[in-house]
DSSP file (Angstrom, degrees, kcal/mol; ACC not computed):
  #  RESIDUE AA STRUCTURE BP1 BP2  ACC     N-H-->O    O-->H-N    N-H-->O    O-->H-N    TCO  KAPPA ALPHA  PHI   PSI    X-CA   Y-CA   Z-CA
    1    1 A X              0   0    0      0, 0.0     2,-0.3     0, 0.0    67,-0.2   0.000 360.0 360.0 360.0 145.6   98.4  144.0  -51.2
    2    2 A X  E     -A   67   0A   0     65,-2.2    65,-3.0    63,-0.0     2,-0.4  -0.846 360.0-121.6-125.2 166.8   96.2  146.5  -53.0
    3    3 A X  E     -A   66   0A   0     -2,-0.3     2,-0.5    63,-0.2    63,-0.2  -0.916  15.7-157.0-114.0 136.5   97.0  149.2  -55.5
    4    4 A X  E     -A   65   0A   0     61,-2.9    61,-2.0    -2,-0.4     2,-0.5  -0.938  15.0-136.4-110.9 132.8   96.3  152.9  -55.1
    5    5 A X  E     -A   64   0A   0     -2,-0.5     2,-0.6    59,-0.2    59,-0.2  -0.772  13.9-165.4 -92.1 129.2   96.0  155.1  -58.2
    6    6 A X  E     -A   63   0A   0     57,-2.7    57,-2.1    -2,-0.5     2,-0.3  -0.957  17.1-141.8-113.5 114.8   97.7  158.4  -57.9
    7    7 A X  E     +A   62   0A   0     -2,-0.6    55,-0.3    55,-0.2     3,-0.1  -0.619  27.8 168.6 -85.4 133.9   96.5  160.7  -60.7
    8    8 A X  E     -     0   0A   0     53,-2.5    17,-1.1    -2,-0.3     2,-0.3   0.373  57.1 -12.9-125.9   0.1   99.1  162.9  -62.3
    9    9 A X  E     -AB  61  24A   0     52,-1.2    52,-2.5    15,-0.2    -1,-0.3  -0.975  48.9-135.1 177.1 171.8   97.5  164.4  -65.4
   10   10 A X  E     +AB  60  23A   0     13,-0.9    13,-2.3    -2,-0.3     2,-0.3  -0.920  23.1 170.6-140.6 166.9   94.7  164.5  -67.9
   11   11 A X  E     -AB  59  22A   0     48,-2.4    48,-2.1    -2,-0.3    47,-0.9  -0.921  21.8-119.1-162.2-174.5   94.4  164.7  -71.8
   12   12 A X  E     - B   0  21A   0      9,-2.0     9,-3.3    -2,-0.3     2,-0.4  -0.856  33.5 -96.2-133.6 164.0   92.4  164.6  -74.9
   13   13 A X  E     - B   0  20A   0     -2,-0.3     2,-0.3     7,-0.3     7,-0.3  -0.708  41.7-114.7 -84.5 137.0   92.3  162.6  -78.1
   14   14 A X    >   -     0   0    0      5,-3.4     3,-1.7    -2,-0.4     5,-0.4  -0.568  43.1 -99.9 -69.4 130.2   94.1  164.2  -81.1
   15   15 A X  T 3  S-     0   0    0     -2,-0.3    -1,-0.1     1,-0.3     3,-0.1  -0.274  99.5  -1.3 -59.1 131.1   91.5  165.0  -83.7
   16   16 A X  T 3  S+     0   0    0      1,-0.1     2,-0.3    -3,-0.1    -1,-0.3   0.622 117.4  90.3  64.8  17.2   91.3  162.4  -86.6
   17   17 A X  S <  S-     0   0    0     -3,-1.7     2,-1.3     2,-0.2    -1,-0.1  -0.989  81.8-123.3-139.4 147.5   94.1  160.3  -85.1
   18   18 A X  S    S+     0   0    0     -2,-0.3     2,-0.4    -5,-0.1    -3,-0.1  -0.293  77.5 114.1 -82.2  52.0   94.2  157.4  -82.6
   19   19 A X        -     0   0    0     -2,-1.3    -5,-3.4    -5,-0.4     2,-0.5  -0.969  55.4-149.4-125.6 137.9   96.6  159.4  -80.4
   20   20 A X  E     -B   13   0A   0     -2,-0.4     2,-0.6    -7,-0.3    -7,-0.3  -0.911   7.8-152.6-104.6 133.0   96.0  160.8  -76.9
   21   21 A X  E     -B   12   0A   0     -9,-3.3    -9,-2.0    -2,-0.5     2,-0.4  -0.934  19.1-175.0-105.3 121.2   97.8  163.9  -75.8
   22   22 A X  E     -B   11   0A   0     -2,-0.6     2,-0.5   -11,-0.2   -11,-0.2  -0.931  15.6-148.8-119.9 139.5   98.3  164.1  -72.1
   23   23 A X  E     -B   10   0A   0    -13,-2.3   -13,-0.9    -2,-0.4     2,-0.3  -0.935  18.7-174.6-108.7 130.4   99.7  166.9  -70.0
   24   24 A X  E     -B    9   0A   0     -2,-0.5     2,-0.6   -15,-0.2   -15,-0.2  -0.883  29.7-115.2-122.6 151.1  101.6  166.0  -66.9
   25   25 A X    >>  -     0   0    0    -17,-1.1     4,-2.0    -2,-0.3     3,-0.7  -0.760  23.0-142.5 -82.6 126.4  103.1  168.2  -64.1
   26   26 A X  H 3> S+     0   0    0     -2,-0.6     4,-2.5     1,-0.3     5,-0.2   0.828  99.2  59.4 -60.5 -31.7  106.9  167.7  -64.2
   27   27 A X  H 3> S+     0   0    0      1,-0.2     4,-1.1     2,-0.2    -1,-0.3   0.872 107.6  46.5 -65.6 -33.7  107.2  167.8  -60.5
   28   28 A X  H <> S+     0   0    0     -3,-0.7     4,-0.9     2,-0.2    -2,-0.2   0.898 112.0  50.2 -72.3 -40.3  104.8  164.7  -60.2
   29   29 A X  H >X S+     0   0    0     -4,-2.0     3,-0.9     1,-0.2     4,-0.6   0.925 106.9  54.6 -64.8 -44.7  106.7  162.8  -63.0
   30   30 A X  H >< S+     0   0    0     -4,-2.5     3,-0.8     1,-0.3    -1,-0.2   0.846 101.6  59.5 -61.0 -32.3  110.0  163.4  -61.3
   31   31 A X  H 3< S+     0   0    0     -4,-1.1    -1,-0.3     1,-0.2    -2,-0.2   0.827 110.3  41.1 -64.8 -30.7  108.6  161.9  -58.0
   32   32 A X  H << S+     0   0    0     -3,-0.9    11,-0.4    -4,-0.9    -1,-0.2   0.395  87.4 119.2-100.9   3.2  107.9  158.6  -59.7
   33   33 A X    <<  -     0   0    0     -3,-0.8     2,-0.3    -4,-0.6     9,-0.2  -0.434  40.1-176.2 -70.1 141.4  111.1  158.4  -61.8
   34   34 A X  E     -D   41   0B   0      7,-2.2     7,-3.1    -2,-0.1     2,-0.4  -0.938  17.7-129.3-135.4 161.0  113.4  155.4  -61.2
   35   35 A X  E     +D   40   0B   0     -2,-0.3     2,-0.4     5,-0.2     5,-0.2  -0.907  21.9 174.0-117.5 138.8  116.8  154.3  -62.5
   36   36 A X  E >  S-D   39   0B   0      3,-2.4     3,-1.8    -2,-0.4    -2,-0.0  -0.981  75.7 -10.4-140.3 125.7  117.8  151.0  -64.0
   37   37 A X  T 3  S-     0   0    0     -2,-0.4     3,-0.1     1,-0.3    -1,-0.0   0.862 128.9 -54.5  54.9  38.7  121.2  150.4  -65.5
   38   38 A X  T 3  S+     0   0    0      1,-0.2     2,-0.4     0, 0.0    -1,-0.3   0.573 116.8 111.1  76.3   7.7  122.1  154.2  -65.5
   39   39 A X  E <   -D   36   0B   0     -3,-1.8    -3,-2.4     2,-0.0     2,-0.3  -0.964  63.1-134.7-117.9 131.6  118.9  155.1  -67.4
   40   40 A X  E     -D   35   0B   0     -2,-0.4     2,-0.3    -5,-0.2    -5,-0.2  -0.664  27.4-177.4 -87.6 140.8  115.9  157.0  -65.8
   41   41 A X  E     -D   34   0B   0     -7,-3.1    -7,-2.2    -2,-0.3     2,-0.4  -0.912  18.7-160.0-132.1 155.3  112.4  155.7  -66.5
   42   42 A X        -     0   0    0     -2,-0.3     2,-0.5    -9,-0.2    -9,-0.1  -0.993   9.8-165.5-135.3 134.8  108.8  156.7  -65.7
   43   43 A X        +     0   0    0    -11,-0.4     2,-0.3    -2,-0.4    -2,-0.0  -0.980  22.1 145.6-122.9 130.4  106.0  154.2  -65.9
   44   44 A X        -     0   0    0     -2,-0.5     2,-0.3    19,-0.1    19,-0.2  -0.952  38.1-117.4-152.5 169.7  102.3  155.3  -65.9
   45   45 A X  E     -C   62   0A   0     17,-3.5    17,-2.2    -2,-0.3     2,-0.5  -0.853  12.4-155.7-114.1 147.8   98.9  154.4  -67.3
   46   46 A X  E     -C   61   0A   0     -2,-0.3     2,-0.4    15,-0.2    15,-0.2  -0.996  20.3-178.0-123.0 126.5   96.7  156.4  -69.6
   47   47 A X  E     -C   60   0A   0     13,-2.5    13,-2.7    -2,-0.5     2,-0.3  -0.959  28.3-117.7-129.6 142.8   93.0  155.5  -69.4
   48   48 A X  E     -C   59   0A   0     -2,-0.4    11,-0.3    11,-0.2     2,-0.2  -0.612  32.9-130.8 -77.2 134.5   89.9  156.7  -71.3
   49   49 A X        -     0   0    0      9,-3.0     3,-0.1    -2,-0.3    -1,-0.0  -0.510  12.1-125.4 -81.3 154.5   87.4  158.4  -69.0
   50   50 A X  S    S+     0   0    0      1,-0.2     2,-0.3    -2,-0.2    -1,-0.1   0.880  97.9  12.5 -65.2 -39.0   83.7  157.3  -69.1
   51   51 A X  S    S-     0   0    0      6,-0.1    -1,-0.2    -3,-0.0     2,-0.1  -0.990  87.5-108.6-137.9 145.4   82.8  161.0  -69.7
   52   52 A X        -     0   0    0     -2,-0.3     6,-0.2    -3,-0.1   -40,-0.0  -0.401  38.3-117.6 -70.1 150.6   84.9  164.0  -70.5
   53   53 A X    >   -     0   0    0      4,-2.2     3,-2.1     1,-0.1    -1,-0.1  -0.136  41.0 -82.2 -78.3-177.3   85.3  166.6  -67.8
   54   54 A X  T 3  S+     0   0    0      1,-0.3    -1,-0.1     2,-0.1    -2,-0.1   0.616 131.6  53.3 -66.0 -11.5   84.1  170.1  -67.9
   55   55 A X  T 3  S-     0   0    0      2,-0.1    -1,-0.3     0, 0.0     3,-0.1   0.339 119.9-107.0-102.0   2.6   87.2  171.1  -69.9
   56   56 A X    <   +     0   0    0     -3,-2.1     2,-0.5     1,-0.3    -2,-0.1   0.564  68.8 147.9  84.0  10.2   86.7  168.4  -72.5
   57   57 A X        +     0   0    0      1,-0.1    -4,-2.2   -45,-0.1    -1,-0.3  -0.676  20.6 177.4 -81.0 125.7   89.5  166.2  -71.3
   58   58 A X        +     0   0    0    -47,-0.9    -9,-3.0    -2,-0.5     2,-0.3   0.299  56.4  64.2-115.2   7.8   88.6  162.5  -71.9
   59   59 A X  E     -AC  11  48A   0    -48,-2.1   -48,-2.4   -11,-0.3     2,-0.3  -0.972  59.5-159.1-130.5 148.2   91.8  160.7  -70.7
   60   60 A X  E     -AC  10  47A   0    -13,-2.7   -13,-2.5    -2,-0.3     2,-0.4  -0.900   5.7-150.5-122.7 155.2   93.4  160.5  -67.3
   61   61 A X  E     +AC   9  46A   0    -52,-2.5   -53,-2.5    -2,-0.3   -52,-1.2  -0.987  28.2 148.8-127.3 131.5   97.0  159.6  -66.4
   62   62 A X  E     -AC   7  45A   0    -17,-2.2   -17,-3.5    -2,-0.4     2,-0.3  -0.964  32.9-135.4-151.9 166.2   98.0  157.9  -63.2
   63   63 A X  E     -A    6   0A   0    -57,-2.1   -57,-2.7    -2,-0.3     2,-0.4  -0.950  23.8-123.1-124.5 156.6  100.5  155.5  -61.7
   64   64 A X  E     -A    5   0A   0     -2,-0.3     2,-0.4   -59,-0.2   -59,-0.2  -0.782  21.7-169.9-102.1 137.8   99.8  152.6  -59.4
   65   65 A X  E     -A    4   0A   0    -61,-2.0   -61,-2.9    -2,-0.4     2,-0.3  -0.991  24.4-122.0-128.1 132.2  101.4  152.2  -55.9
   66   66 A X  E     -A    3   0A   0     -2,-0.4     2,-0.4   -63,-0.2   -63,-0.2  -0.559  32.8-175.1 -74.6 134.8  101.2  149.1  -53.8
   67   67 A X  E     -A    2   0A   0    -65,-3.0   -65,-2.2    -2,-0.3     2,-0.3  -0.997  22.6-125.3-131.1 136.7   99.6  149.7  -50.4
   68   68 A X        -     0   0    0     -2,-0.4     2,-0.4   -67,-0.2     3,-0.0  -0.587  22.4-140.1 -78.2 140.6   99.3  147.4  -47.5
   69   69 A X    >   -     0   0    0     -2,-0.3     3,-1.3     1,-0.1     2,-0.0  -0.799  27.9 -99.2-101.6 144.1   95.8  146.9  -46.2
   70   70 A X  T 3  S+     0   0    0     -2,-0.4     3,-0.1     1,-0.3    -1,-0.1  -0.347 104.1   2.6 -62.1 137.3   95.2  146.6  -42.4
   71   71 A X  T 3  S+     0   0    0      1,-0.2     2,-0.5    -2,-0.0    -1,-0.3   0.820  86.4 170.2  55.4  35.3   94.8  143.0  -41.2
   72   72 A X    <   -     0   0    0     -3,-1.3    -1,-0.2     1,-0.0     2,-0.1  -0.667  30.8-129.7 -77.1 122.9   95.5  141.7  -44.6
   73   73 A X        -     0   0    0     -2,-0.5     2,-0.1    -3,-0.1     3,-0.1  -0.412  28.2-100.7 -71.8 151.1   95.9  137.9  -44.5
   74   74 A X        -     0   0    0      1,-0.1    -1,-0.1    -2,-0.1     2,-0.0  -0.433  47.2 -95.9 -68.4 144.3   98.9  136.5  -46.1
   75   75 A X        -     0   0    0     -2,-0.1     2,-0.4     1,-0.1    -1,-0.1  -0.383  40.8-127.9 -65.0 138.5   98.1  134.9  -49.6
   76   76 A X        -     0   0    0     -3,-0.1     2,-0.6    -2,-0.0    -1,-0.1  -0.692  10.9-131.2 -88.2 137.9   97.6  131.2  -49.3
   77   77 A X        -     0   0    0     -2,-0.4     2,-0.5     2,-0.0    -1,-0.0  -0.789  25.2-159.8 -88.0 122.9   99.5  128.9  -51.5
   78   78 A X        -     0   0    0     -2,-0.6     2,-0.5     2,-0.0    -2,-0.0  -0.866   6.5-164.1-107.9 137.5   97.1  126.4  -53.1
   79   79 A X        -     0   0    0     -2,-0.5     2,-0.5     2,-0.0    -2,-0.0  -0.970   7.1-153.5-120.7 128.1   98.2  123.2  -54.6
   80   80 A X        -     0   0    0     -2,-0.5     2,-0.4     2,-0.0    -2,-0.0  -0.847  12.1-172.1-104.5 132.7   96.0  121.3  -56.9
   81   81 A X        -     0   0    0     -2,-0.5     2,-0.4     3,-0.0    -2,-0.0  -0.944  26.5-120.1-119.4 145.0   96.3  117.6  -57.1
   82   82 A X        -     0   0    0     -2,-0.4     2,-0.1     1,-0.1     3,-0.1  -0.678  37.2-115.7 -79.4 131.9   94.6  115.3  -59.5
   83   83 A X        -     0   0    0     -2,-0.4     2,-0.1     1,-0.1    -1,-0.1  -0.423  34.2-105.4 -68.2 142.1   92.5  112.8  -57.6
   84   84 A X        -     0   0    0      1,-0.1     2,-0.4    -2,-0.1    -1,-0.1  -0.420  38.2-104.5 -69.0 143.4   93.7  109.2  -58.1
   85   85 A X        -     0   0    0     -2,-0.1     2,-0.3    -3,-0.1    -1,-0.1  -0.533  36.9-133.6 -68.9 124.8   91.5  107.2  -60.3
   86   86 A X        -     0   0    0     -2,-0.4     2,-0.8     1,-0.1    -1,-0.1  -0.608  12.2-125.0 -83.4 141.3   89.5  104.8  -58.2
   87   87 A X        +     0   0    0     -2,-0.3     2,-0.4     2,-0.0    -1,-0.1  -0.775  39.8 171.4 -87.9 115.5   89.3  101.3  -59.2
   88   88 A X        -     0   0    0     -2,-0.8     2,-0.3     0, 0.0     0, 0.0  -0.927  33.7-113.3-127.2 150.1   85.6  100.4  -59.5
   89   89 A X        -     0   0    0     -2,-0.4     2,-0.6     1,-0.0    -2,-0.0  -0.602  27.6-125.7 -81.6 141.3   84.0   97.3  -60.9
   90   90 A X        -     0   0    0     -2,-0.3     2,-0.6     2,-0.0    -1,-0.0  -0.776  23.7-161.3 -89.2 123.1   82.0   97.7  -64.0
   91   91 A X        -     0   0    0     -2,-0.6     2,-0.1     2,-0.0    -2,-0.0  -0.932  14.4-134.4-108.0 118.9   78.5   96.3  -63.5
   92   92 A X              0   0    0     -2,-0.6    -2,-0.0     1,-0.1     0, 0.0  -0.464 360.0 360.0 -71.6 144.6   76.6   95.5  -66.6
   93   93 A X              0   0    0     -2,-0.1    -1,-0.1     0, 0.0    -2,-0.0   0.421 360.0 360.0 -98.1 360.0   73.0   96.8  -66.7
């Protein structure tokens, strides 16, 4: 499985504070809302861009979605075993 990033907004850092202000389209946020125990939630990531865009926005907002890849092999289960200690004779030099 791989993850696809779906971008839903951008934002900027609040001046003189370690806070990012991000603007999202409500329609996009409603698409990714889910419910658990009668409460609605939205989960997304906010990441700093390498460079600000032409509007000065330096943060992006996205959510990740699992996507299957064509001909993707099933993950192999690996089992690690400690090798048994071999009994060897000690030969003095």
